[in-house]
ZAFI-183892 format. One record per residue: x, z, y of N, C-alpha, C in turn. Coordinates in pm, 1 decimal, padded with zeros to 6 digits. Example, Ala and Ser with C-alpha at 12.3 -4.5 7.8 and 13.67 -1.06 7.14 Angstrom:
<pts>
PT    n.east      n.up   n.north   ca.east     ca.up  ca.north    c.east      c.up   c.north
PT   01319.0   00780.0  -00569.0   01230.0   00780.0  -00450.0   01320.0   00780.0  -00330.0
PT   01285.0   00708.0  -00225.0   01367.0   00714.0  -00106.0   01290.0   00787.0   00003.0
</pts>
This chain:
<pts>
PT    n.east      n.up   n.north   ca.east     ca.up  ca.north    c.east      c.up   c.north
PT   00084.3   00000.0  -00117.8   00000.0   00000.0   00000.0   00088.7   00000.0   00124.1
PT   00051.0  -00075.2   00217.6   00125.6  -00081.9   00342.7   00029.2  -00075.1   00458.3
PT   00085.0  -00052.2   00574.5   00004.0  -00050.4   00695.6  -00089.2   00068.7   00700.3
PT  -00211.1   00048.8   00755.6  -00302.8   00160.0   00774.1  -00355.4   00218.9   00643.8
PT  -00342.7   00145.1   00533.7  -00393.7   00193.9   00405.6  -00295.4   00286.9   00334.8
PT  -00173.5   00297.4   00385.7  -00071.8   00379.8   00321.4  -00115.5   00525.9   00315.7
PT  -00086.6   00594.3   00203.6  -00122.4   00735.5   00189.1  -00043.8   00820.2   00286.8
PT  -00111.7   00914.8   00345.0  -00043.2   01008.1   00433.6  -00017.4   01134.6   00355.7
PT   00091.1   01201.6   00385.3   00125.0   01325.9   00318.5   00274.5   01348.0   00323.1
PT   00313.8   01453.9   00262.1   00455.1   01489.9   00263.1   00523.5   01422.0   00145.6
PT   00642.3   01379.3   00172.4   00722.0   01323.6   00063.0   00776.7   01438.2  -00020.7
PT   00821.5   01407.4  -00138.5   00878.5   01510.2  -00226.0   00998.5   01577.1  -00158.7
PT   01075.0   01499.3  -00086.8   01192.3   01554.4  -00017.6   01150.1   01653.4   00092.3
PT   01044.8   01621.6   00168.4   00997.2   01709.5   00274.1   00940.4   01838.6   00215.2
PT   00867.6   01827.8   00103.6   00813.0   01946.0   00037.6   00926.2   02035.8  -00010.5
PT   01027.7   01977.9  -00071.1   01141.6   02054.5  -00120.1   01214.1   02124.1  -00004.3
PT   01230.5   02054.4   00106.9   01296.5   02114.3   00223.5   01213.0   02229.8   00279.7
PT   01081.5   02213.9   00285.9   00994.5   02320.2   00336.8   00997.7   02442.0   00245.4
PT   00994.9   02420.8   00114.8   01000.8   02531.0   00018.7   01134.7   02603.3   00030.5
PT   01242.7   02528.3   00045.6   01375.6   02588.6   00058.8   01383.5   02673.1   00186.4
PT   01330.1   02623.2   00297.8   01331.7   02700.0   00423.2   01250.4   02828.9   00409.3
PT   01133.0   02818.8   00348.8   01049.4   02938.1   00330.3   01118.7   03039.7   00239.7
PT   01183.0   02992.3   00135.3   01252.4   03082.4   00043.3   01368.3   03152.7   00113.3
PT   01442.6   03080.2   00195.3   01554.2   03140.4   00268.4   01502.7   03245.2   00366.8
PT   01398.8   03212.8   00441.8   01343.4   03308.5   00537.6   01287.3   03431.4   00468.1
PT   01216.1   03412.0   00358.4   01161.4   03526.5   00284.1   01274.8   03612.3   00228.9
PT   01379.8   03547.8   00179.5   01494.9   03622.2   00127.7   01561.3   03705.6   00236.1
PT   01574.7   03649.8   00355.5   01632.5   03725.5   00467.0   01545.3   03843.4   00507.0
PT   01412.7   03822.5   00504.8   01319.7   03929.4   00542.1   01329.1   04047.7   00446.2
PT   01367.3   04023.6   00323.9   01381.0   04131.1   00224.8   01524.4   04182.7   00220.5
PT   01621.5   04091.9   00221.5   01761.2   04129.9   00201.9   01818.4   04211.7   00317.8
PT   01790.1   04174.5   00440.5   01848.6   04247.8   00553.3   01801.3   04393.2   00560.1
PT   01671.7   04421.8   00554.6   01631.5   04562.9   00555.3   01682.0   04639.8   00432.8
PT   01685.4   04574.8   00316.2   01736.3   04643.6   00197.3   01883.7   04677.5   00210.9
PT   01958.0   04595.4   00283.8   02101.1   04620.5   00298.1   02130.0   04748.0   00378.0
PT   02037.1   04792.8   00461.9   02057.8   04913.8   00540.9   01972.8   05031.2   00492.9
PT   01903.8   05014.5   00383.3   01812.3   05117.0   00334.5   01882.1   05248.1   00303.7
PT   02002.2   05245.2   00254.9   02072.1   05366.5   00214.8   02160.5   05425.6   00325.0
PT   02149.6   05373.4   00446.3   02228.9   05431.9   00554.7   02177.4   05571.8   00585.5
PT   02263.6   05654.4   00645.8   02231.9   05795.4   00666.3   02111.8   05815.6   00758.4
PT   02109.9   05751.4   00870.8   02001.2   05766.6   00967.4   01933.2   05631.5   00987.5
PT   01811.7   05631.0   01036.7   01745.7   05503.7   01065.0   01823.1   05425.0   01169.9
PT   01820.9   05295.4   01155.3   01885.4   05210.2   01254.3   01779.5   05120.6   01316.3
PT   01813.3   05058.5   01425.2   01716.9   04979.6   01499.4   01695.6   04840.5   01445.2
PT   01666.3   04825.7   01318.2   01637.0   04694.0   01262.9   01530.9   04706.1   01155.2
PT   01432.7   04622.5   01161.7   01334.3   04609.7   01055.1   01253.6   04735.5   01029.2
PT   01190.1   04740.7   00916.1   01100.7   04850.7   00881.6   01175.1   04978.2   00850.7
PT   01304.8   04971.6   00829.4   01381.0   05091.1   00794.1   01376.8   05195.0   00905.5
PT   01368.3   05150.2   01030.7   01367.2   05248.1   01138.8   01239.4   05331.3   01137.9
PT   01136.3   05286.1   01066.9   01013.1   05362.7   01054.2   01001.6   05430.5   00918.5
PT   01084.2   05391.5   00824.1   01071.1   05441.3   00687.6   01125.5   05582.4   00671.0
PT   01217.3   05622.3   00755.9   01276.6   05756.1   00743.3   01255.5   05829.9   00874.8
PT   01171.6   05927.7   00871.4   01147.7   06005.8   00992.2   01258.6   06106.3   01013.2
PT   01261.8   06165.3   01129.5   01363.1   06266.9   01155.4   01343.4   06388.7   01064.4
PT   01451.2   06456.7   01034.9   01442.3   06577.2   00952.9   01360.6   06683.7   01025.4
PT   01287.4   06760.2   00947.4   01209.1   06870.6   01004.8   01303.8   06982.0   01047.7
PT   01271.3   07043.2   01160.7   01351.5   07153.8   01212.8   01257.2   07271.5   01238.9
PT   01300.3   07390.5   01196.9   01222.8   07512.5   01222.6   01308.9   07605.9   01307.4
PT   01245.5   07668.1   01404.6   01314.7   07761.2   01493.1   01248.5   07897.5   01479.5
PT   01329.1   08001.3   01467.1   01279.0   08138.6   01467.1   01341.0   08209.2   01586.0
PT   01257.2   08252.8   01677.5   01304.6   08324.1   01796.3   01294.8   08472.7   01766.2
PT   01409.1   08541.2   01770.8   01415.1   08684.1   01739.3   01413.9   08763.6   01869.3
PT   01319.1   08858.0   01877.3   01305.4   08943.2   01995.3   01382.9   09072.8   01981.4
PT   01377.6   09159.3   02082.5   01453.2   09285.1   02081.2   01409.6   09380.1   01970.1
PT   01286.8   09367.2   01923.6   01239.0   09454.9   01816.2   01272.2   09400.1   01677.7
PT   01340.0   09286.2   01671.4   01379.6   09227.3   01543.6   01275.2   09135.7   01482.0
PT   01159.0   09126.8   01543.9   01053.8   09039.9   01491.6   01082.3   08895.7   01530.3
PT   01052.6   08804.5   01438.8   01078.9   08662.4   01462.1   00948.1   08586.9   01482.0
PT   00947.6   08499.3   01580.9   00836.6   08408.1   01604.6   00883.4   08269.0   01565.3
PT   00807.8   08201.9   01479.1   00848.8   08071.6   01426.8   00785.2   07958.1   01506.1
PT   00866.8   07858.1   01534.9   00820.8   07735.1   01599.0   00866.8   07618.3   01512.9
PT   00778.0   07525.1   01488.0   00815.5   07400.0   01421.4   00849.6   07297.9   01529.2
PT   00932.2   07199.9   01493.6   00973.3   07101.5   01593.3   00855.9   07024.7   01652.4
PT   00751.4   07000.7   01573.6   00637.7   06924.1   01625.4   00558.9   07002.1   01730.6
PT   00583.4   07132.9   01742.4   00518.9   07212.1   01847.5   00590.7   07196.9   01981.4
PT   00711.1   07143.2   01979.1   00792.2   07132.8   02100.6   00793.6   06992.6   02160.2
PT   00765.3   06891.9   02080.5   00763.4   06754.1   02130.2   00632.2   06688.8   02088.4
PT   00586.3   06597.4   02172.1   00459.3   06530.9   02142.8   00473.7   06432.5   02026.8
PT   00587.3   06364.6   02018.8   00610.5   06265.6   01913.3   00753.7   06278.2   01865.4
PT   00770.2   06306.6   01736.2   00905.0   06323.2   01681.4   00972.8   06187.7   01669.4
PT   01095.7   06178.6   01720.7   01175.9   06057.4   01710.3   01319.1   06098.5   01678.0
PT   01392.6   06013.1   01608.2   01527.8   06051.5   01566.9   01623.0   06078.0   01683.5
PT   01606.3   06007.9   01794.2   01698.5   06028.0   01905.7   01670.0   06155.8   01984.0
PT   01555.3   06218.7   01962.8   01523.9   06346.8   02027.7   01559.2   06459.5   01932.1
PT   01681.5   06487.6   01916.0   01726.5   06587.4   01819.9   01699.6   06727.0   01874.4
PT   01586.3   06787.2   01835.5   01547.9   06915.8   01894.9   01646.3   07028.4   01865.8
PT   01725.4   07018.9   01759.8   01820.6   07126.2   01730.8   01930.3   07135.5   01836.4
PT   01945.0   07033.2   01920.9   02047.1   07036.4   02025.1   01997.1   07099.1   02155.1
PT   01870.8   07080.0   02189.0   01820.3   07129.8   02317.3   01716.3   07241.8   02304.5
PT   01645.0   07247.3   02192.9   01534.7   07343.7   02179.8   01578.9   07490.4   02182.6
PT   01693.5   07529.3   02124.1   01731.1   07671.1   02131.0   01743.8   07722.6   02274.2
PT   01807.2   07646.1   02360.4   01819.8   07686.9   02500.7   01682.7   07692.3   02567.4
PT   01599.4   07594.0   02537.6   01464.0   07590.3   02592.5   01384.8   07712.6   02547.8
PT   01390.4   07744.8   02418.7   01314.5   07859.2   02366.8   01366.0   07990.8   02424.9
PT   01498.2   08003.9   02440.0   01554.9   08125.5   02500.2   01501.0   08146.0   02641.0
PT   01484.9   08037.4   02715.5   01438.0   08048.9   02853.2   01287.1   08070.0   02862.2
PT   01213.4   08034.4   02758.5   01066.8   08042.7   02765.3   01005.9   08161.2   02691.7
PT   01077.7   08218.1   02595.6   01023.6   08330.7   02519.0   01081.9   08459.0   02577.9
PT   00997.2   08544.3   02636.6   01047.1   08666.7   02699.1   01117.6   08758.3   02598.4
PT   01235.0   08806.8   02634.8   01309.6   08900.3   02551.5   01379.6   08839.3   02431.7
PT   01387.8   08707.3   02425.1   01451.6   08642.5   02309.8   01600.4   08677.4   02306.4
PT   01647.3   08719.8   02188.6   01789.6   08751.4   02171.3   01865.7   08637.9   02104.7
PT   01801.7   08574.7   02006.7   01866.4   08464.2   01936.8   01760.9   08370.4   01880.5
PT   01806.2   08248.9   01848.6   01720.4   08148.8   01786.4   01790.1   08103.4   01658.2
PT   01720.0   08116.6   01546.5   01771.3   08066.5   01418.8   01718.3   07925.1   01399.2
PT   01810.0   07830.9   01379.0   01774.1   07690.3   01364.1   01790.6   07652.2   01217.6
PT   01684.9   07602.5   01155.9   01691.0   07561.9   01016.2   01649.4   07416.9   01004.2
PT   01745.4   07330.9   00969.5   01714.7   07191.9   00939.9   01678.5   07181.2   00793.1
PT   01589.8   07091.4   00763.0   01543.6   07071.6   00626.9   01662.2   07049.9   00531.9
PT   01673.3   07136.8   00432.0   01778.2   07123.5   00331.3   01913.0   07180.4   00370.9
PT   01923.3   07251.8   00482.6   02050.6   07308.7   00526.7   02036.0   07459.1   00548.0
PT   02148.7   07527.8   00554.8   02148.6   07670.9   00585.2   02119.7   07691.5   00733.8
PT   02055.9   07803.0   00768.5   02023.5   07829.6   00909.5   02149.1   07849.8   00994.2
PT   02140.2   07809.7   01119.9   02242.9   07836.5   01220.4   02181.6   07929.3   01323.6
PT   02264.2   08002.9   01394.5   02214.3   08097.3   01493.5   02265.7   08059.0   01631.7
PT   02175.2   08056.7   01727.8   02208.0   08035.0   01869.3   02173.8   08163.7   01942.6
PT   02274.1   08228.3   02000.4   02250.1   08352.7   02075.1   02207.9   08318.0   02217.0
PT   02099.0   08377.2   02259.7   02049.4   08351.9   02395.1   02147.1   08410.8   02496.8
PT   02169.9   08337.6   02603.1   02263.0   08381.2   02706.1   02402.1   08325.3   02685.2
PT   02428.3   08259.5   02573.3   02561.5   08198.7   02549.7   02569.0   08061.6   02611.7
</pts>
């Protein structure tokens, strides 16, 4: 068939090229995020940055009578994000906001507690 009667459609070569492009793109969409899946902290690429949330942090504020008041990290920030590391700033904040606070015990998930003395 020639002219206007010729069949329209993709040639076998065009179909093969399209399938190859789709396969390469799909492979990249899976391979790149998988390559960073085992990194220590989330990185700014792909779904991995949402797959691992920040570690939970618990704070115990000890008063002069020895009683401890517990605060979870989600009580101190509206939205937990990895770059807002509450264990770095929250002890000082809690010392300034809790009357009579002597120390703050910081416990990260899976680690031994650390102590921050108020006034240091």
